[in-house]
FIMAR-404323 format. One line per field, with one value per residue: residue number from 0; z, y, x of N, C-alpha, C, O in turn. Coordinates in Angstrom, 1 decimal. Last residue first. Layout:
pado: c(NUM, ...)
n.w: c(Z, ...)
n.v: c(Y, ...)
n.u: c(X, ...)
ca.w: c(Z, ...)
ca.v: c(Y, ...)
ca.u: c(X, ...)
c.w: c(Z, ...)
c.v: c(Y, ...)
c.u: c(X, ...)
o.w: c(Z, ...)
o.v: c(Y, ...)
o.u: c(X, ...)
This chain:
pado: c(161, 160, 159, 158, 157, 156, 155, 154, 153, 152, 151, 150, 149, 148, 147, 146, 145, 144, 143, 142, 141, 140, 139, 138, 137, 136, 135, 134, 133, 132, 131, 130, 129, 128, 127, 126, 125, 124, 123, 122, 121, 120, 119, 118, 117, 116, 115, 114, 113, 112, 111, 110, 109, 108, 107, 106, 105, 104, 103, 102, 101, 100, 99, 98, 97, 96, 95, 94, 93, 92, 91, 90, 89, 88, 87, 86, 85, 84, 83, 82, 81, 80, 79, 78, 77, 76, 75, 74, 73, 72, 71, 70, 69, 68, 67, 66, 65, 64, 63, 62, 61, 60, 59, 58, 57, 56, 55, 54, 53, 52, 51, 50, 49, 48, 47, 46, 45, 44, 43, 42, 41, 40, 39, 38, 37, 36, 35, 34, 33, 32, 31, 30, 29, 28, 27, 26, 25, 24, 23, 22, 21, 20, 19, 18, 17, 16, 15, 14, 13, 12, 11, 10, 9, 8, 7, 6, 5, 4, 3, 2, 1, 0)
n.w: c(-3.2, -1.4, -2.2, -4.6, -3.5, -1.9, -4.2, -5.8, -4.1, -3.1, -4.3, -6.4, -8.0, -8.8, -10.1, -12.2, -13.6, -14.5, -16.2, -17.4, -16.6, -19.1, -20.1, -20.1, -21.4, -19.5, -19.0, -17.1, -15.2, -13.9, -11.5, -12.1, -14.5, -14.5, -16.4, -16.9, -16.5, -15.4, -12.9, -11.8, -12.3, -10.7, -10.4, -9.2, -8.9, -9.6, -8.7, -12.0, -14.6, -17.6, -20.2, -20.5, -19.3, -20.9, -23.2, -22.5, -20.1, -18.0, -14.6, -11.7, -8.3, -6.6, -5.9, -6.5, -9.2, -10.4, -10.1, -11.6, -14.1, -14.4, -14.1, -16.5, -18.5, -17.7, -19.1, -20.6, -19.5, -16.3, -13.0, -10.2, -7.1, -4.4, -2.2, 0.3, 0.6, -0.2, -3.0, -3.3, -2.3, -4.1, -6.5, -5.6, -4.7, -6.7, -9.2, -11.6, -12.6, -15.3, -15.1, -14.2, -17.1, -19.9, -20.2, -17.5, -14.7, -11.7, -8.7, -6.2, -2.8, -0.8, 1.8, 0.6, 0.5, 1.7, 2.5, 0.4, -1.5, -1.4, -3.2, -5.9, -6.6, -4.3, -3.0, -3.7, -0.4, 2.2, 3.6, 2.4, 3.6, 6.1, 5.3, 4.2, 4.7, 3.7, 3.5, 1.9, 0.1, 0.3, -1.8, -4.1, -3.8, -5.3, -7.6, -8.5, -9.3, -11.2, -13.1, -15.3, -18.1, -18.1, -15.1, -12.7, -10.2, -8.1, -7.5, -5.1, -5.7, -5.9, -7.4, -6.9, -7.1, -8.7)
n.v: c(-24.3, -23.5, -25.0, -23.6, -21.2, -22.0, -22.9, -20.5, -17.4, -15.7, -15.2, -13.5, -15.4, -16.9, -15.0, -14.3, -16.7, -16.6, -14.2, -13.3, -10.1, -7.7, -6.2, -2.6, 0.4, 3.3, 6.8, 9.5, 11.3, 10.9, 9.9, 7.9, 5.8, 3.2, 0.5, -1.7, -4.1, -4.4, -5.6, -4.3, -1.3, 0.1, 3.1, 4.6, 7.1, 6.6, 5.4, 4.6, 5.1, 3.9, 3.1, 0.3, -0.7, 0.5, -1.0, -3.7, -5.4, -7.8, -8.1, -10.0, -10.7, -13.6, -16.2, -18.4, -18.9, -16.6, -17.1, -19.5, -18.5, -16.7, -18.4, -19.8, -17.8, -14.6, -11.9, -8.7, -6.1, -5.9, -5.4, -6.8, -5.8, -5.3, -6.2, -7.1, -9.3, -11.3, -11.0, -11.8, -14.4, -15.7, -15.5, -17.2, -19.7, -21.5, -22.1, -22.7, -20.4, -18.0, -15.0, -12.8, -11.1, -10.5, -7.0, -4.8, -3.9, -2.7, -3.4, -1.4, -1.3, -2.5, -1.7, -0.6, -0.7, 0.0, -2.2, -3.9, -2.4, -1.9, -3.6, -5.0, -7.5, -8.9, -8.5, -9.3, -10.3, -10.9, -10.8, -12.6, -15.0, -14.6, -14.6, -17.2, -19.9, -21.7, -21.8, -22.3, -20.2, -18.4, -18.9, -18.0, -14.9, -13.8, -12.3, -13.4, -15.9, -15.4, -12.5, -10.2, -9.5, -5.9, -3.9, -2.2, 0.0, 0.4, 2.8, 2.9, 2.0, 0.1, -2.2, -3.4, -6.6, -8.0)
n.u: c(-1.1, 0.8, 3.0, 3.6, 4.5, 6.7, 8.3, 8.7, 8.1, 6.3, 4.0, 4.7, 6.1, 3.9, 2.3, 3.9, 3.8, 1.1, 1.1, 4.4, 5.9, 7.0, 9.8, 9.6, 9.7, 10.4, 10.4, 11.9, 12.9, 15.3, 14.4, 12.6, 12.3, 10.1, 9.0, 6.4, 5.3, 2.8, 3.2, 5.4, 6.8, 9.5, 11.4, 14.4, 16.7, 20.2, 22.6, 23.7, 21.2, 19.7, 20.5, 20.7, 18.4, 16.5, 17.0, 16.5, 15.1, 13.7, 13.6, 12.7, 12.0, 12.4, 11.5, 12.8, 12.2, 13.2, 15.9, 16.2, 15.7, 17.8, 20.0, 19.7, 20.1, 21.3, 19.5, 19.9, 19.7, 18.0, 17.1, 15.9, 14.4, 15.0, 17.5, 18.3, 19.8, 18.1, 18.4, 21.1, 21.1, 19.4, 20.7, 23.0, 22.2, 21.6, 24.1, 25.2, 27.8, 27.4, 25.4, 24.1, 23.5, 23.7, 24.3, 23.9, 21.8, 20.7, 19.0, 17.5, 16.1, 14.6, 16.8, 19.9, 23.5, 25.9, 27.3, 27.2, 28.9, 31.6, 32.8, 31.9, 32.8, 32.9, 30.4, 27.8, 27.1, 27.7, 25.4, 23.7, 24.5, 23.3, 20.6, 20.2, 22.2, 23.9, 27.5, 29.5, 29.9, 31.9, 33.7, 32.3, 30.6, 27.9, 28.5, 30.8, 29.8, 27.8, 28.9, 28.0, 28.1, 28.4, 27.9, 25.8, 24.5, 21.8, 19.3, 16.8, 13.3, 10.4, 8.2, 4.8, 2.9, 0.1)
ca.w: c(-4.0, -1.3, -0.9, -4.7, -4.5, -1.3, -3.1, -6.3, -4.8, -2.4, -3.3, -5.3, -7.3, -8.2, -8.9, -11.2, -13.0, -13.6, -14.9, -17.5, -16.4, -18.0, -20.3, -19.9, -21.4, -20.4, -18.8, -18.3, -15.7, -15.2, -11.5, -11.5, -13.9, -14.5, -15.6, -17.0, -17.0, -16.8, -13.7, -12.3, -12.1, -11.6, -10.0, -10.2, -8.3, -10.0, -7.9, -10.5, -14.0, -16.1, -19.9, -21.1, -18.8, -19.5, -23.2, -23.0, -20.8, -19.1, -15.7, -12.6, -9.6, -6.9, -5.8, -5.1, -8.2, -10.3, -9.5, -10.1, -13.5, -14.6, -13.1, -15.2, -18.3, -18.0, -17.9, -20.6, -20.9, -17.2, -14.4, -11.0, -8.5, -4.8, -3.6, 0.2, 0.8, 1.2, -2.4, -3.8, -1.7, -2.7, -6.3, -6.1, -3.7, -6.3, -7.8, -11.5, -12.1, -14.4, -15.8, -13.5, -15.7, -19.4, -20.8, -18.9, -15.3, -13.1, -9.5, -7.5, -3.9, -1.9, 1.4, 1.5, 0.0, 1.1, 3.5, 1.6, -1.7, -0.5, -1.8, -5.2, -7.6, -5.1, -2.4, -4.6, -1.7, 1.2, 4.1, 2.1, 2.1, 6.0, 6.0, 3.4, 5.4, 2.9, 4.2, 2.9, -0.2, 1.2, -0.5, -3.8, -4.0, -4.0, -6.8, -8.0, -8.4, -9.9, -12.9, -13.9, -17.6, -18.7, -16.5, -13.1, -11.7, -8.2, -8.4, -5.7, -5.0, -6.0, -6.6, -7.6, -6.5, -8.3)
ca.v: c(-25.0, -22.8, -25.3, -25.0, -21.2, -21.4, -23.8, -21.7, -18.4, -15.7, -16.2, -13.0, -14.3, -17.5, -15.7, -13.3, -16.3, -17.7, -14.3, -14.0, -11.6, -8.1, -7.4, -3.9, -0.8, 2.2, 5.5, 8.7, 11.5, 11.5, 10.9, 9.1, 6.5, 4.6, 1.0, -0.3, -4.1, -3.9, -6.0, -5.7, -1.9, -0.9, 2.4, 3.9, 6.5, 7.0, 6.5, 4.4, 5.2, 4.2, 4.5, 1.2, -1.1, 0.9, 0.5, -3.3, -4.2, -7.6, -7.6, -9.6, -10.1, -12.4, -15.0, -18.0, -20.0, -16.8, -15.9, -19.5, -19.4, -16.2, -17.3, -20.5, -18.5, -16.0, -12.7, -10.1, -6.3, -6.2, -5.0, -6.7, -6.1, -5.6, -5.8, -6.1, -8.1, -11.2, -10.8, -10.5, -13.4, -15.6, -14.7, -15.9, -18.8, -20.6, -22.1, -22.7, -21.6, -18.8, -16.2, -14.1, -11.0, -11.8, -8.3, -4.9, -4.4, -2.5, -3.6, -2.1, -0.9, -1.9, -2.5, -0.4, -1.2, 1.1, -1.1, -4.3, -2.7, -1.1, -3.8, -3.7, -6.5, -9.0, -7.9, -8.4, -10.1, -11.0, -10.1, -11.2, -14.8, -14.8, -13.5, -16.0, -18.9, -21.5, -21.4, -23.2, -21.2, -18.3, -19.1, -19.4, -15.6, -14.4, -12.0, -12.1, -15.9, -15.8, -13.9, -10.3, -10.7, -7.1, -4.0, -3.1, -0.3, 0.0, 1.9, 3.5, 2.2, 1.4, -1.9, -2.6, -5.3, -8.0)
ca.u: c(-2.0, -0.5, 2.4, 3.1, 3.4, 5.5, 7.9, 8.0, 8.9, 7.6, 3.9, 3.9, 6.8, 5.0, 1.8, 3.6, 5.1, 1.5, 0.4, 3.1, 5.9, 6.1, 9.0, 10.3, 8.8, 10.8, 9.9, 11.8, 11.6, 15.4, 15.4, 12.1, 13.4, 10.2, 10.1, 6.9, 6.6, 2.9, 2.1, 5.6, 5.5, 9.1, 10.2, 13.6, 15.6, 18.9, 22.0, 23.8, 22.6, 19.6, 20.3, 21.7, 19.8, 16.6, 17.1, 17.8, 14.8, 14.6, 13.0, 13.8, 11.6, 13.1, 10.6, 12.9, 12.0, 11.7, 15.3, 16.4, 14.8, 16.5, 19.8, 19.6, 18.8, 21.6, 19.9, 19.6, 19.5, 19.2, 16.8, 17.0, 14.3, 13.6, 17.2, 17.3, 20.5, 18.3, 17.1, 20.6, 21.9, 19.0, 19.5, 23.2, 22.7, 20.5, 23.7, 23.7, 27.3, 28.3, 26.1, 23.9, 23.5, 24.1, 24.0, 23.9, 23.1, 20.6, 20.2, 17.4, 17.0, 13.9, 15.6, 18.8, 22.2, 25.1, 27.2, 26.5, 27.5, 30.7, 33.0, 31.5, 32.7, 34.1, 31.6, 28.5, 26.6, 28.8, 26.6, 23.5, 24.8, 24.8, 21.2, 20.1, 21.5, 22.7, 26.2, 29.3, 28.8, 30.8, 34.2, 32.3, 31.8, 28.2, 27.3, 30.9, 30.9, 27.4, 28.6, 28.2, 28.6, 28.1, 28.1, 26.9, 24.6, 23.2, 20.0, 18.0, 14.5, 11.0, 9.4, 5.8, 3.3, 1.5)
c.w: c(-3.3, -2.2, -0.8, -3.3, -4.5, -2.2, -2.4, -5.2, -5.1, -3.0, -2.5, -4.1, -6.1, -7.4, -8.1, -10.0, -12.0, -13.0, -14.0, -16.2, -16.8, -17.9, -19.1, -20.2, -21.3, -20.3, -19.9, -18.0, -17.0, -15.8, -12.8, -11.5, -13.4, -13.8, -15.7, -16.0, -17.2, -17.4, -15.2, -13.1, -12.7, -11.3, -11.1, -9.6, -9.3, -9.1, -8.3, -9.8, -12.5, -15.5, -18.4, -20.5, -19.3, -18.9, -21.8, -22.9, -21.3, -19.9, -16.8, -13.9, -10.4, -8.3, -5.9, -4.9, -6.7, -9.2, -9.3, -9.4, -12.0, -13.9, -13.2, -14.1, -17.0, -17.6, -18.4, -19.4, -21.1, -18.6, -15.2, -12.4, -9.1, -6.2, -3.9, -1.2, 0.8, 1.6, -0.9, -3.1, -2.0, -2.0, -4.9, -6.0, -4.2, -5.3, -7.5, -10.1, -11.9, -13.9, -14.8, -14.2, -15.1, -17.8, -19.9, -19.3, -16.8, -13.7, -10.9, -8.1, -5.1, -3.1, 0.3, 0.9, 1.1, 0.7, 3.0, 2.6, -0.5, -0.6, -0.9, -3.7, -7.1, -6.3, -3.3, -4.1, -2.5, -0.2, 3.1, 2.6, 1.8, 4.5, 5.9, 4.0, 4.6, 3.6, 3.2, 3.8, 0.8, 1.0, 0.6, -2.3, -3.4, -4.2, -5.4, -7.2, -7.9, -8.8, -11.4, -13.5, -16.1, -17.9, -17.1, -14.6, -11.9, -9.6, -8.1, -6.4, -5.7, -5.1, -6.8, -6.8, -7.4, -7.9)
c.v: c(-26.2, -23.5, -24.6, -25.4, -22.6, -21.4, -23.2, -22.6, -19.6, -16.8, -16.3, -13.9, -13.7, -16.5, -16.4, -13.9, -15.2, -17.4, -15.4, -14.1, -12.1, -9.6, -7.8, -5.0, -2.1, 1.1, 4.6, 7.4, 10.7, 11.8, 11.6, 10.2, 7.8, 5.1, 2.5, 0.0, -2.7, -4.0, -5.6, -6.2, -3.3, -1.4, 1.4, 3.1, 5.9, 6.4, 7.0, 5.6, 4.9, 4.2, 4.8, 2.6, -0.2, 0.5, 1.0, -1.7, -3.5, -6.3, -7.3, -9.2, -9.7, -11.8, -13.7, -16.7, -19.5, -17.8, -16.1, -18.3, -19.5, -17.2, -16.9, -19.5, -19.2, -16.8, -14.1, -10.8, -7.7, -6.3, -5.3, -6.4, -6.0, -6.1, -6.2, -5.6, -6.9, -9.9, -10.5, -10.1, -12.0, -14.5, -14.6, -15.0, -17.4, -19.6, -21.1, -22.5, -21.5, -20.1, -16.9, -15.3, -12.4, -11.8, -9.5, -6.4, -4.6, -3.0, -3.4, -2.2, -1.8, -1.4, -1.8, -1.3, -1.0, 0.6, 0.0, -3.2, -3.0, -1.4, -3.0, -3.9, -5.1, -8.0, -8.0, -7.9, -9.0, -10.7, -10.0, -10.4, -13.3, -14.5, -13.5, -14.8, -17.6, -20.6, -21.3, -22.9, -22.3, -19.3, -19.0, -19.7, -17.1, -15.3, -12.6, -11.7, -14.5, -15.8, -14.2, -11.7, -10.7, -8.3, -5.4, -3.3, -1.2, -0.5, 1.7, 2.4, 2.8, 1.6, -0.5, -2.5, -4.6, -6.6)
c.u: c(-2.5, -1.5, 1.0, 2.4, 2.8, 4.3, 6.7, 7.5, 8.0, 8.5, 5.2, 3.8, 6.0, 5.8, 2.9, 3.1, 4.9, 2.9, 0.8, 2.5, 4.5, 6.1, 8.3, 9.3, 9.6, 9.8, 10.4, 11.2, 11.4, 14.0, 15.4, 13.1, 12.9, 11.4, 10.2, 7.9, 7.2, 4.3, 2.2, 4.4, 5.5, 7.7, 9.8, 12.5, 14.7, 17.8, 20.7, 23.3, 22.5, 21.0, 20.2, 21.7, 20.9, 18.0, 17.2, 18.0, 16.1, 14.2, 14.0, 13.0, 12.8, 12.7, 11.3, 12.1, 12.0, 11.4, 13.8, 15.8, 15.0, 15.5, 18.3, 19.4, 18.6, 20.4, 20.4, 20.1, 19.1, 18.8, 18.1, 16.6, 15.6, 13.4, 15.8, 16.9, 19.5, 19.0, 17.3, 19.3, 21.4, 19.8, 19.1, 21.9, 22.8, 21.0, 22.5, 23.2, 25.8, 27.6, 27.0, 24.5, 23.3, 24.3, 24.5, 23.6, 22.9, 21.9, 19.9, 18.7, 16.9, 14.8, 14.9, 17.7, 21.1, 23.7, 26.2, 26.4, 26.7, 29.2, 32.1, 31.6, 32.4, 34.0, 32.8, 29.9, 27.4, 28.4, 27.7, 24.7, 24.8, 25.2, 22.7, 20.8, 21.4, 21.8, 25.1, 28.1, 28.7, 29.7, 33.1, 32.8, 31.7, 29.4, 27.4, 29.7, 31.2, 28.6, 28.3, 27.8, 28.9, 28.7, 27.7, 26.9, 25.9, 23.4, 21.5, 18.7, 15.6, 12.2, 9.8, 7.1, 4.3, 2.0)
o.w: c(-3.8, -1.9, -0.1, -3.4, -4.5, -1.7, -2.1, -5.3, -4.8, -2.4, -1.5, -2.9, -5.1, -6.2, -6.9, -8.9, -11.0, -11.8, -12.8, -15.1, -16.7, -18.9, -18.1, -20.4, -22.2, -19.3, -21.0, -17.0, -17.9, -16.9, -12.8, -11.5, -14.2, -12.6, -16.8, -14.8, -17.7, -18.6, -16.1, -13.9, -13.9, -10.2, -12.2, -8.5, -10.3, -8.6, -7.6, -10.2, -11.9, -15.9, -18.0, -20.4, -18.6, -18.2, -21.5, -22.4, -20.4, -20.3, -16.6, -14.3, -9.9, -9.3, -5.5, -3.7, -5.9, -8.4, -8.3, -8.3, -11.3, -13.1, -12.2, -13.1, -16.4, -16.6, -19.4, -18.7, -21.8, -18.9, -14.8, -12.9, -8.8, -6.5, -3.7, -1.3, 1.2, 2.7, -0.3, -2.6, -1.2, -1.2, -4.5, -5.4, -3.5, -5.0, -8.1, -9.8, -12.0, -14.6, -13.7, -13.9, -15.5, -17.3, -19.2, -18.8, -17.3, -13.3, -11.4, -8.1, -5.0, -4.2, 0.4, -0.2, 2.3, 0.7, 3.8, 3.4, -0.2, 0.1, 0.3, -3.1, -7.8, -7.0, -3.2, -4.7, -1.9, -1.2, 3.3, 1.9, 1.1, 4.3, 5.7, 3.3, 4.4, 3.2, 2.1, 4.7, 0.6, 1.7, 1.8, -1.7, -2.4, -4.8, -4.4, -6.3, -6.8, -7.6, -10.5, -13.6, -15.7, -17.2, -16.5, -15.3, -11.3, -10.1, -7.8, -6.0, -6.9, -3.9, -7.9, -5.6, -8.5, -8.3)
o.v: c(-27.0, -23.4, -25.2, -26.0, -22.7, -21.6, -24.0, -23.1, -19.7, -17.2, -17.0, -13.5, -13.5, -16.7, -16.4, -13.5, -15.2, -17.8, -15.2, -14.1, -11.4, -10.3, -8.2, -4.8, -2.5, 0.9, 5.0, 6.8, 11.2, 12.4, 12.9, 11.4, 8.8, 4.8, 3.1, -0.2, -2.6, -4.0, -6.3, -7.1, -3.5, -1.8, 1.7, 2.6, 6.6, 5.2, 7.7, 6.7, 5.0, 3.3, 5.9, 3.3, 0.0, 1.3, 1.8, -1.3, -2.9, -6.2, -6.7, -9.7, -9.0, -12.5, -12.7, -16.1, -20.0, -17.6, -15.7, -18.4, -19.6, -16.7, -16.7, -19.8, -19.2, -16.6, -14.6, -10.3, -8.0, -6.5, -4.9, -7.2, -5.2, -6.6, -7.4, -4.8, -5.8, -9.4, -9.6, -9.0, -11.1, -13.7, -13.6, -14.0, -16.4, -18.6, -20.0, -22.8, -20.4, -20.7, -16.5, -16.4, -13.1, -12.4, -9.4, -6.9, -4.4, -2.5, -4.0, -1.3, -3.0, -1.2, -0.6, -1.6, -1.2, 1.4, 0.7, -3.2, -2.3, -0.8, -3.4, -4.2, -4.1, -7.8, -7.1, -7.0, -7.9, -10.9, -9.1, -9.3, -12.8, -13.8, -12.4, -14.0, -17.0, -20.4, -20.9, -23.7, -23.2, -19.2, -19.4, -20.6, -17.3, -16.4, -11.9, -10.9, -14.4, -15.7, -13.4, -12.1, -11.3, -8.1, -6.0, -3.0, -0.9, -1.4, 2.6, 1.3, 3.2, 1.2, 0.1, -2.8, -5.0, -5.6)
o.u: c(-3.3, -2.7, 0.2, 1.4, 1.6, 3.2, 5.7, 6.4, 6.9, 9.5, 5.3, 3.7, 6.6, 6.1, 2.9, 3.4, 5.6, 3.1, 0.9, 3.1, 3.5, 6.3, 8.9, 8.1, 10.2, 9.2, 10.7, 11.5, 10.6, 13.9, 15.5, 12.7, 12.8, 11.6, 10.2, 7.7, 8.3, 4.4, 1.8, 4.6, 5.6, 7.5, 9.9, 12.6, 14.2, 18.0, 20.0, 23.6, 21.5, 21.8, 20.6, 22.7, 21.9, 18.6, 18.1, 19.0, 16.8, 13.0, 15.1, 12.0, 13.7, 13.0, 10.8, 12.1, 11.4, 10.5, 13.2, 15.3, 14.0, 14.6, 17.7, 18.6, 17.5, 19.7, 19.9, 21.0, 18.1, 17.6, 19.2, 15.7, 16.5, 12.4, 15.4, 16.0, 19.9, 18.9, 16.7, 19.2, 21.4, 19.3, 18.5, 21.9, 22.6, 20.3, 22.5, 22.0, 25.2, 26.9, 27.2, 24.1, 22.3, 25.2, 25.5, 22.6, 21.8, 23.0, 18.9, 19.5, 16.4, 14.3, 14.5, 17.6, 21.4, 22.8, 25.6, 25.5, 25.7, 28.4, 31.9, 30.6, 32.6, 35.0, 33.7, 30.4, 27.6, 29.2, 28.6, 25.0, 25.6, 26.2, 23.4, 21.4, 22.4, 20.6, 25.2, 27.7, 27.9, 28.7, 33.3, 32.3, 31.1, 29.3, 27.2, 29.7, 31.8, 28.3, 28.5, 26.7, 29.9, 29.6, 26.7, 25.9, 27.0, 22.7, 22.2, 18.8, 15.5, 12.2, 9.6, 7.0, 4.7, 1.4)
């Protein structure tokens, strides 16, 4: 499995799916269209500043709220390579894996990494390196079968390859 490296966008607790992608944009399922509105209700500048490979770091219960897959799709389509959080809402966690968006749980990293830090995540080991601070954290690595789903670009491409 590959690694991610990018600049951090930082958010707090309970970032729900309605701020990840506001309901008023759910009339589209086009990832590019969803990406244009990703995080706009919590961070109006996000879509203007995000670059391919950047990373979101959040506190507890990231992705709570509705069960829509639009939220991880919008994040991934906006260019985010990984989301690190203390905890994820379970349905968001599963939806992220299903669409091939890498997510890593690590409480210490979520508490200490700051917006603007350059961070690298090794998906094989779960090691998170804050290159700005020169500090490493041990996140939860994915089991091998989940790594294969993410490497395939999501559950459907994984199944189609089988």
